[in-house]
C-alpha atoms as an extended CHARMM CRD file, in Angstrom:
* protein
*
       220  EXT
         1         1  MET       CA              1.9990000000       30.3190000000       13.3390000000  PROA      1               0.0000000000
         2         2  SER       CA             -0.7350000000       29.0300000000       15.6200000000  PROA      2               0.0000000000
         3         3  THR       CA             -0.4810000000       25.7480000000       17.4810000000  PROA      3               0.0000000000
         4         4  LYS       CA             -3.4110000000       24.4580000000       15.5030000000  PROA      4               0.0000000000
         5         5  GLY       CA             -1.6970000000       25.3500000000       12.2080000000  PROA      5               0.0000000000
         6         6  LEU       CA              1.5720000000       23.7610000000       13.3490000000  PROA      6               0.0000000000
         7         7  SER       CA             -0.2900000000       20.6160000000       14.3580000000  PROA      7               0.0000000000
         8         8  SER       CA             -1.9080000000       20.3590000000       10.9350000000  PROA      8               0.0000000000
         9         9  LEU       CA              1.4060000000       20.9500000000        9.1710000000  PROA      9               0.0000000000
        10        10  THR       CA              3.1190000000       18.3360000000       11.3280000000  PROA      10              0.0000000000
        11        11  LYS       CA              0.4260000000       15.7600000000       10.5430000000  PROA      11              0.0000000000
        12        12  LYS       CA              0.8270000000       16.3610000000        6.8100000000  PROA      12              0.0000000000
        13        13  TYR       CA              4.6130000000       16.0770000000        7.1220000000  PROA      13              0.0000000000
        14        14  ILE       CA              4.2770000000       12.7640000000        8.9730000000  PROA      14              0.0000000000
        15        15  MET       CA              1.7850000000       11.5720000000        6.3600000000  PROA      15              0.0000000000
        16        16  GLY       CA              4.2290000000       12.4340000000        3.5750000000  PROA      16              0.0000000000
        17        17  LEU       CA              7.1780000000       10.7040000000        5.2500000000  PROA      17              0.0000000000
        18        18  SER       CA              5.2330000000        7.5530000000        6.1180000000  PROA      18              0.0000000000
        19        19  GLY       CA              3.7280000000        7.5480000000        2.6210000000  PROA      19              0.0000000000
        20        20  LEU       CA              7.1490000000        7.6090000000        0.9340000000  PROA      20              0.0000000000
        21        21  PHE       CA              8.3410000000        4.8800000000        3.2940000000  PROA      21              0.0000000000
        22        22  LEU       CA              5.3770000000        2.6970000000        2.3030000000  PROA      22              0.0000000000
        23        23  ILE       CA              6.0360000000        3.4290000000       -1.3760000000  PROA      23              0.0000000000
        24        24  LEU       CA              9.5080000000        1.9390000000       -0.8950000000  PROA      24              0.0000000000
        25        25  PHE       CA              7.8750000000       -1.0860000000        0.7420000000  PROA      25              0.0000000000
        26        26  LEU       CA              5.5500000000       -1.4950000000       -2.2500000000  PROA      26              0.0000000000
        27        27  ILE       CA              8.5620000000       -1.5200000000       -4.5900000000  PROA      27              0.0000000000
        28        28  VAL       CA             10.2770000000       -4.2670000000       -2.5680000000  PROA      28              0.0000000000
        29        29  HSD       CA              7.0890000000       -6.2950000000       -2.0540000000  PROA      29              0.0000000000
        30        30  CYS       CA              6.1390000000       -6.0190000000       -5.7200000000  PROA      30              0.0000000000
        31        31  GLY       CA              9.6320000000       -7.0820000000       -6.7960000000  PROA      31              0.0000000000
        32        32  LEU       CA              9.4580000000      -10.0920000000       -4.4790000000  PROA      32              0.0000000000
        33        33  ASN       CA              6.0200000000      -11.1000000000       -5.7840000000  PROA      33              0.0000000000
        34        34  CYS       CA              7.1790000000      -10.8130000000       -9.3950000000  PROA      34              0.0000000000
        35        35  LEU       CA              9.6440000000      -13.6500000000       -8.7810000000  PROA      35              0.0000000000
        36        36  VAL       CA              6.7150000000      -16.0750000000       -9.0680000000  PROA      36              0.0000000000
        37        37  PHE       CA              6.5540000000      -15.2450000000      -12.7830000000  PROA      37              0.0000000000
        38        38  LEU       CA              9.8930000000      -17.0160000000      -13.2930000000  PROA      38              0.0000000000
        39        39  ASN       CA              7.8560000000      -20.2500000000      -13.2610000000  PROA      39              0.0000000000
        40        40  ASP       CA             10.5310000000      -22.2610000000      -11.4820000000  PROA      40              0.0000000000
        41        41  GLY       CA              8.1070000000      -23.8550000000       -9.0520000000  PROA      41              0.0000000000
        42        42  GLY       CA              8.5430000000      -20.9750000000       -6.6450000000  PROA      42              0.0000000000
        43        43  LYS       CA             12.2150000000      -21.7420000000       -5.9090000000  PROA      43              0.0000000000
        44        44  THR       CA             13.5350000000      -18.2180000000       -6.4530000000  PROA      44              0.0000000000
        45        45  PHE       CA             10.5450000000      -16.6650000000       -4.7010000000  PROA      45              0.0000000000
        46        46  SER       CA             10.8890000000      -19.0230000000       -1.7340000000  PROA      46              0.0000000000
        47        47  SER       CA             14.6250000000      -18.2820000000       -1.4340000000  PROA      47              0.0000000000
        48        48  ALA       CA             13.9440000000      -14.5420000000       -1.4170000000  PROA      48              0.0000000000
        49        49  ALA       CA             11.0580000000      -14.9510000000        1.0370000000  PROA      49              0.0000000000
        50        50  HSD       CA             13.3160000000      -17.0250000000        3.3230000000  PROA      50              0.0000000000
        51        51  PHE       CA             15.9280000000      -14.2690000000        3.2700000000  PROA      51              0.0000000000
        52        52  MET       CA             13.3080000000      -11.6210000000        4.0850000000  PROA      52              0.0000000000
        53        53  GLY       CA             11.9290000000      -13.7530000000        6.9020000000  PROA      53              0.0000000000
        54        54  SER       CA             15.1820000000      -14.8930000000        8.4990000000  PROA      54              0.0000000000
        55        55  ASN       CA             17.6920000000      -12.0640000000        8.0150000000  PROA      55              0.0000000000
        56        56  ILE       CA             18.0120000000      -10.0210000000       11.2010000000  PROA      56              0.0000000000
        57        57  LEU       CA             18.1970000000       -6.7150000000        9.2980000000  PROA      57              0.0000000000
        58        58  MET       CA             15.0570000000       -7.5320000000        7.3060000000  PROA      58              0.0000000000
        59        59  ARG       CA             13.2100000000       -8.5760000000       10.4520000000  PROA      59              0.0000000000
        60        60  THR       CA             14.2050000000       -5.3080000000       12.1270000000  PROA      60              0.0000000000
        61        61  LEU       CA             12.9900000000       -3.3400000000        9.1060000000  PROA      61              0.0000000000
        62        62  GLU       CA              9.7870000000       -5.3720000000        9.2780000000  PROA      62              0.0000000000
        63        63  ILE       CA              9.0970000000       -3.9340000000       12.7320000000  PROA      63              0.0000000000
        64        64  GLY       CA              9.6830000000       -0.4710000000       11.2910000000  PROA      64              0.0000000000
        65        65  LEU       CA              7.2720000000       -1.3220000000        8.4830000000  PROA      65              0.0000000000
        66        66  VAL       CA              4.5050000000       -2.2540000000       10.9250000000  PROA      66              0.0000000000
        67        67  ILE       CA              5.0960000000        1.0050000000       12.7920000000  PROA      67              0.0000000000
        68        68  GLY       CA              5.0620000000        2.8890000000        9.4740000000  PROA      68              0.0000000000
        69        69  PHE       CA              1.6990000000        1.3800000000        8.5450000000  PROA      69              0.0000000000
        70        70  LEU       CA              0.2090000000        2.2130000000       11.9500000000  PROA      70              0.0000000000
        71        71  VAL       CA              1.5020000000        5.7920000000       11.8180000000  PROA      71              0.0000000000
        72        72  HSD       CA              0.1960000000        6.2830000000        8.2710000000  PROA      72              0.0000000000
        73        73  ILE       CA             -3.2210000000        4.8470000000        9.1410000000  PROA      73              0.0000000000
        74        74  PHE       CA             -3.6000000000        6.8310000000       12.3710000000  PROA      74              0.0000000000
        75        75  ASP       CA             -2.3140000000       10.0730000000       10.8520000000  PROA      75              0.0000000000
        76        76  GLY       CA             -4.5640000000        9.6220000000        7.8280000000  PROA      76              0.0000000000
        77        77  PHE       CA             -7.5820000000        9.1870000000       10.0720000000  PROA      77              0.0000000000
        78        78  MET       CA             -6.6590000000       12.2810000000       12.0990000000  PROA      78              0.0000000000
        79        79  LEU       CA             -6.2860000000       14.3920000000        8.9470000000  PROA      79              0.0000000000
        80        80  TRP       CA             -9.5830000000       13.1060000000        7.5750000000  PROA      80              0.0000000000
        81        81  TYR       CA            -11.3410000000       13.8960000000       10.8570000000  PROA      81              0.0000000000
        82        82  GLN       CA             -9.7380000000       17.3270000000       11.0360000000  PROA      82              0.0000000000
        83        83  ASN       CA            -10.7610000000       18.1510000000        7.4650000000  PROA      83              0.0000000000
        84        84  ALA       CA            -14.2960000000       16.8640000000        8.0600000000  PROA      84              0.0000000000
        85        85  LYS       CA            -14.6660000000       19.1270000000       11.1060000000  PROA      85              0.0000000000
        86        86  ALA       CA            -13.2900000000       22.1280000000        9.2330000000  PROA      86              0.0000000000
        87        87  ARG       CA            -15.4720000000       21.5710000000        6.1640000000  PROA      87              0.0000000000
        88        88  PRO       CA            -18.0280000000       24.4030000000        5.9550000000  PROA      88              0.0000000000
        89        89  GLN       CA            -21.6850000000       23.4520000000        6.1580000000  PROA      89              0.0000000000
        90        90  GLY       CA            -24.4400000000       24.9330000000        4.0510000000  PROA      90              0.0000000000
        91        91  TYR       CA            -22.5300000000       25.0070000000        0.7990000000  PROA      91              0.0000000000
        92        92  ALA       CA            -24.0830000000       21.9900000000       -0.8280000000  PROA      92              0.0000000000
        93        93  LYS       CA            -24.3100000000       23.8040000000       -4.1410000000  PROA      93              0.0000000000
        94        94  VAL       CA            -20.5500000000       24.1520000000       -4.4540000000  PROA      94              0.0000000000
        95        95  ASP       CA            -19.2150000000       21.7360000000       -7.0480000000  PROA      95              0.0000000000
        96        96  ALA       CA            -16.1800000000       20.2390000000       -5.3060000000  PROA      96              0.0000000000
        97        97  SER       CA            -15.2510000000       18.2690000000       -8.4250000000  PROA      97              0.0000000000
        98        98  LYS       CA            -14.1360000000       21.5210000000      -10.0460000000  PROA      98              0.0000000000
        99        99  ASN       CA            -11.4590000000       21.9160000000       -7.3860000000  PROA      99              0.0000000000
       100       100  SER       CA            -10.1140000000       18.3800000000       -7.1080000000  PROA      100             0.0000000000
       101       101  PRO       CA            -10.6340000000       14.9250000000       -8.6540000000  PROA      101             0.0000000000
       102       102  TRP       CA            -12.9190000000       12.4880000000       -6.8610000000  PROA      102             0.0000000000
       103       103  TYR       CA            -10.1120000000       10.1770000000       -5.7440000000  PROA      103             0.0000000000
       104       104  SER       CA             -8.2750000000       12.9780000000       -3.9250000000  PROA      104             0.0000000000
       105       105  ARG       CA            -11.4910000000       13.7020000000       -2.0040000000  PROA      105             0.0000000000
       106       106  SER       CA            -11.9950000000        9.9990000000       -1.3060000000  PROA      106             0.0000000000
       107       107  MET       CA             -8.6410000000        9.1240000000        0.2450000000  PROA      107             0.0000000000
       108       108  GLY       CA            -10.3650000000        8.2560000000        3.5180000000  PROA      108             0.0000000000
       109       109  ILE       CA            -12.6650000000        5.7370000000        1.8170000000  PROA      109             0.0000000000
       110       110  LEU       CA             -9.8980000000        4.3080000000       -0.3660000000  PROA      110             0.0000000000
       111       111  GLY       CA             -7.5870000000        4.0840000000        2.6280000000  PROA      111             0.0000000000
       112       112  THR       CA            -10.2510000000        2.2750000000        4.6510000000  PROA      112             0.0000000000
       113       113  LEU       CA            -10.7830000000       -0.2560000000        1.8510000000  PROA      113             0.0000000000
       114       114  LEU       CA             -7.0350000000       -0.8400000000        1.6680000000  PROA      114             0.0000000000
       115       115  LEU       CA             -6.8640000000       -1.2420000000        5.4500000000  PROA      115             0.0000000000
       116       116  MET       CA             -9.5760000000       -3.9120000000        5.3140000000  PROA      116             0.0000000000
       117       117  PHE       CA             -7.6490000000       -5.6810000000        2.5500000000  PROA      117             0.0000000000
       118       118  LEU       CA             -4.3910000000       -5.3630000000        4.4980000000  PROA      118             0.0000000000
       119       119  ILE       CA             -5.9500000000       -7.0880000000        7.5070000000  PROA      119             0.0000000000
       120       120  ILE       CA             -7.2320000000       -9.9290000000        5.2900000000  PROA      120             0.0000000000
       121       121  HSD       CA             -3.8990000000      -10.2160000000        3.4500000000  PROA      121             0.0000000000
       122       122  ALA       CA             -1.8770000000      -10.2950000000        6.6790000000  PROA      122             0.0000000000
       123       123  GLY       CA             -4.2650000000      -12.8790000000        8.0970000000  PROA      123             0.0000000000
       124       124  ASP       CA             -3.8470000000      -15.0470000000        5.0060000000  PROA      124             0.0000000000
       125       125  PHE       CA             -0.0550000000      -14.9950000000        4.7510000000  PROA      125             0.0000000000
       126       126  TRP       CA              2.0850000000      -12.8670000000        7.0660000000  PROA      126             0.0000000000
       127       127  ILE       CA              0.5190000000      -13.7370000000       10.4380000000  PROA      127             0.0000000000
       128       128  PRO       CA              0.3530000000      -17.5420000000        9.8620000000  PROA      128             0.0000000000
       129       129  ASP       CA              3.9370000000      -17.5440000000        8.5820000000  PROA      129             0.0000000000
       130       130  ARG       CA              5.3570000000      -15.5240000000       11.4740000000  PROA      130             0.0000000000
       131       131  ALA       CA              3.2660000000      -17.4510000000       14.0090000000  PROA      131             0.0000000000
       132       132  ASN       CA              4.6280000000      -20.7430000000       12.6530000000  PROA      132             0.0000000000
       133       133  GLN       CA              8.1770000000      -19.3800000000       12.8240000000  PROA      133             0.0000000000
       134       134  PHE       CA              7.6400000000      -18.3190000000       16.4310000000  PROA      134             0.0000000000
       135       135  THR       CA              6.1180000000      -21.6220000000       17.5760000000  PROA      135             0.0000000000
       136       136  THR       CA              8.1080000000      -24.1560000000       15.5350000000  PROA      136             0.0000000000
       137       137  GLY       CA             11.0680000000      -22.2220000000       14.1490000000  PROA      137             0.0000000000
       138       138  VAL       CA             10.0450000000      -23.1980000000       10.6130000000  PROA      138             0.0000000000
       139       139  GLU       CA              8.6980000000      -20.9330000000        7.8870000000  PROA      139             0.0000000000
       140       140  LYS       CA              5.5780000000      -21.8640000000        5.9770000000  PROA      140             0.0000000000
       141       141  ASP       CA              5.7200000000      -22.5500000000        2.2410000000  PROA      141             0.0000000000
       142       142  LEU       CA              4.3300000000      -19.2150000000        1.0380000000  PROA      142             0.0000000000
       143       143  PHE       CA              4.3350000000      -20.2850000000       -2.6100000000  PROA      143             0.0000000000
       144       144  ALA       CA              2.1540000000      -23.3120000000       -1.8080000000  PROA      144             0.0000000000
       145       145  MET       CA             -0.0780000000      -21.0970000000        0.3360000000  PROA      145             0.0000000000
       146       146  MET       CA             -0.5370000000      -18.6790000000       -2.5820000000  PROA      146             0.0000000000
       147       147  LYS       CA             -1.4000000000      -21.5030000000       -4.9850000000  PROA      147             0.0000000000
       148       148  GLU       CA             -4.0870000000      -22.7140000000       -2.6110000000  PROA      148             0.0000000000
       149       149  GLU       CA             -5.4030000000      -19.2270000000       -1.7410000000  PROA      149             0.0000000000
       150       150  PHE       CA             -5.6440000000      -18.0640000000       -5.3250000000  PROA      150             0.0000000000
       151       151  SER       CA             -7.5130000000      -21.1320000000       -6.5150000000  PROA      151             0.0000000000
       152       152  SER       CA            -10.6550000000      -19.3490000000       -5.3010000000  PROA      152             0.0000000000
       153       153  PRO       CA            -12.1970000000      -16.9030000000       -7.8060000000  PROA      153             0.0000000000
       154       154  ILE       CA            -13.6980000000      -14.8950000000       -4.9220000000  PROA      154             0.0000000000
       155       155  ILE       CA            -10.2830000000      -14.3520000000       -3.3290000000  PROA      155             0.0000000000
       156       156  VAL       CA             -8.7800000000      -13.4410000000       -6.7070000000  PROA      156             0.0000000000
       157       157  LEU       CA            -11.5700000000      -10.9340000000       -7.3200000000  PROA      157             0.0000000000
       158       158  LEU       CA            -11.0280000000       -9.4280000000       -3.8540000000  PROA      158             0.0000000000
       159       159  TYR       CA             -7.3270000000       -8.9560000000       -4.5570000000  PROA      159             0.0000000000
       160       160  VAL       CA             -7.9400000000       -7.4220000000       -7.9840000000  PROA      160             0.0000000000
       161       161  LEU       CA            -10.5040000000       -4.9820000000       -6.5890000000  PROA      161             0.0000000000
       162       162  SER       CA             -8.0450000000       -4.0530000000       -3.8420000000  PROA      162             0.0000000000
       163       163  CYS       CA             -5.4660000000       -3.3020000000       -6.5300000000  PROA      163             0.0000000000
       164       164  PHE       CA             -7.9470000000       -0.8850000000       -8.1100000000  PROA      164             0.0000000000
       165       165  SER       CA             -8.2510000000        0.8700000000       -4.7410000000  PROA      165             0.0000000000
       166       166  LEU       CA             -4.4600000000        0.9510000000       -4.4790000000  PROA      166             0.0000000000
       167       167  PHE       CA             -4.2530000000        2.5240000000       -7.9480000000  PROA      167             0.0000000000
       168       168  TRP       CA             -6.5510000000        5.4030000000       -7.0160000000  PROA      168             0.0000000000
       169       169  HSD       CA             -4.9160000000        5.8290000000       -3.6030000000  PROA      169             0.0000000000
       170       170  LEU       CA             -1.4520000000        6.0550000000       -5.1540000000  PROA      170             0.0000000000
       171       171  LEU       CA             -2.6070000000        8.3270000000       -7.9640000000  PROA      171             0.0000000000
       172       172  HSD       CA             -3.2170000000       11.0540000000       -5.4040000000  PROA      172             0.0000000000
       173       173  GLY       CA             -0.9170000000        9.9080000000       -2.6070000000  PROA      173             0.0000000000
       174       174  PHE       CA              2.3380000000        9.6960000000       -4.5870000000  PROA      174             0.0000000000
       175       175  LYS       CA              2.3630000000       13.3420000000       -5.6260000000  PROA      175             0.0000000000
       176       176  SER       CA              0.7800000000       14.4600000000       -2.3570000000  PROA      176             0.0000000000
       177       177  ALA       CA              3.5860000000       12.8490000000       -0.3160000000  PROA      177             0.0000000000
       178       178  PHE       CA              6.1880000000       15.0320000000       -2.0370000000  PROA      178             0.0000000000
       179       179  GLN       CA              4.0480000000       18.1330000000       -1.6610000000  PROA      179             0.0000000000
       180       180  SER       CA              3.5210000000       17.4410000000        2.0550000000  PROA      180             0.0000000000
       181       181  LEU       CA              7.2970000000       17.4350000000        2.5110000000  PROA      181             0.0000000000
       182       182  GLY       CA              7.6300000000       20.7740000000        0.7450000000  PROA      182             0.0000000000
       183       183  LEU       CA              9.1020000000       19.2210000000       -2.4100000000  PROA      183             0.0000000000
       184       184  ASN       CA              6.9150000000       21.3420000000       -4.6300000000  PROA      184             0.0000000000
       185       185  HSD       CA              8.6930000000       23.1620000000       -7.4450000000  PROA      185             0.0000000000
       186       186  SER       CA              7.5620000000       23.9340000000      -10.9760000000  PROA      186             0.0000000000
       187       187  LYS       CA             10.8340000000       22.4980000000      -12.2810000000  PROA      187             0.0000000000
       188       188  TYR       CA             10.1620000000       19.0550000000      -10.8040000000  PROA      188             0.0000000000
       189       189  ASN       CA              6.3820000000       18.8410000000      -10.3800000000  PROA      189             0.0000000000
       190       190  GLY       CA              5.8490000000       17.4720000000      -13.8820000000  PROA      190             0.0000000000
       191       191  ILE       CA              8.4120000000       14.7000000000      -13.3660000000  PROA      191             0.0000000000
       192       192  ILE       CA              6.9390000000       13.7820000000       -9.9720000000  PROA      192             0.0000000000
       193       193  GLU       CA              3.4120000000       13.7070000000      -11.3670000000  PROA      193             0.0000000000
       194       194  LYS       CA              4.3210000000       11.5500000000      -14.3830000000  PROA      194             0.0000000000
       195       195  THR       CA              6.3910000000        9.2050000000      -12.2070000000  PROA      195             0.0000000000
       196       196  GLY       CA              3.4510000000        8.9440000000       -9.8120000000  PROA      196             0.0000000000
       197       197  ILE       CA              1.0330000000        8.0810000000      -12.6190000000  PROA      197             0.0000000000
       198       198  ALA       CA              3.3940000000        5.4040000000      -13.9780000000  PROA      198             0.0000000000
       199       199  PHE       CA              3.9710000000        3.9810000000      -10.4940000000  PROA      199             0.0000000000
       200       200  SER       CA              0.2320000000        3.9770000000       -9.7630000000  PROA      200             0.0000000000
       201       201  ILE       CA             -0.4170000000        1.9310000000      -12.9020000000  PROA      201             0.0000000000
       202       202  ILE       CA              2.5540000000       -0.4570000000      -12.9190000000  PROA      202             0.0000000000
       203       203  VAL       CA              2.6560000000       -1.5620000000       -9.2760000000  PROA      203             0.0000000000
       204       204  PRO       CA             -1.0680000000       -2.3480000000       -8.7810000000  PROA      204             0.0000000000
       205       205  THR       CA             -1.1330000000       -4.0800000000      -12.1780000000  PROA      205             0.0000000000
       206       206  LEU       CA              1.7770000000       -6.3450000000      -11.2300000000  PROA      206             0.0000000000
       207       207  PHE       CA              0.1450000000       -7.0730000000       -7.8760000000  PROA      207             0.0000000000
       208       208  ALA       CA             -3.1340000000       -7.9710000000       -9.6120000000  PROA      208             0.0000000000
       209       209  LEU       CA             -1.4410000000      -10.2120000000      -12.1830000000  PROA      209             0.0000000000
       210       210  MET       CA             -0.0880000000      -12.5000000000       -9.4600000000  PROA      210             0.0000000000
       211       211  PRO       CA             -3.4340000000      -13.9120000000       -8.1930000000  PROA      211             0.0000000000
       212       212  ILE       CA             -4.7930000000      -13.8980000000      -11.7390000000  PROA      212             0.0000000000
       213       213  GLY       CA             -1.7380000000      -15.8420000000      -12.8860000000  PROA      213             0.0000000000
       214       214  PHE       CA             -2.1490000000      -18.4840000000      -10.1940000000  PROA      214             0.0000000000
       215       215  TYR       CA             -5.8600000000      -18.8360000000      -10.8890000000  PROA      215             0.0000000000
       216       216  LEU       CA             -5.4660000000      -19.1340000000      -14.6700000000  PROA      216             0.0000000000
       217       217  GLY       CA             -2.5120000000      -21.4610000000      -14.3460000000  PROA      217             0.0000000000
       218       218  PHE       CA              0.2170000000      -19.4810000000      -16.0930000000  PROA      218             0.0000000000
       219       219  VAL       CA              2.1080000000      -19.1920000000      -12.7900000000  PROA      219             0.0000000000
       220       220  LYS       CA              3.3430000000      -22.6470000000      -11.8230000000  PROA      220             0.0000000000
């Protein structure tokens, strides 16, 4: 195997591993967000958020999460750039849609949109909260912050549109992560694909319902 081929294989392996790690994060983050639907004034959510923000193990995993995001973003960009360079020119008449769905060919665009949203989301909640903890030793009231943030229809629309991008990104990325790790067998492919479709629908939908719920007033 050539060095170039090994490099490409390694990048895909890293992409698969970081992708599965971030899928686990989405499960935890989605579960935490869903606590707002208990409509107890944010008490259960705030207790869980306090645990996530103060427990030493969770804070250590948080550092790993940041690293995981950076690795996934950088590796994704490198793979996109590599594929763009290797793409043959002069074959404009070839119908690429016959070989793969549009969202699998648009992972770079979808990933960029999600990165932009991630920066905005972190700037709205995670960074102010951690900065306040660092300077004063006190956590911010994230539930109150969400109520204020999601009173704006523009912000709500931004979050919902980002959830659409997440849906398409996961629709390809979930199955692709397993394939990148060599977990590709006819016996299990159907289960992985169906699980990926369900995950791609359920998680973004639950994420989108949170800002909608605050805005419409059925989350209190």
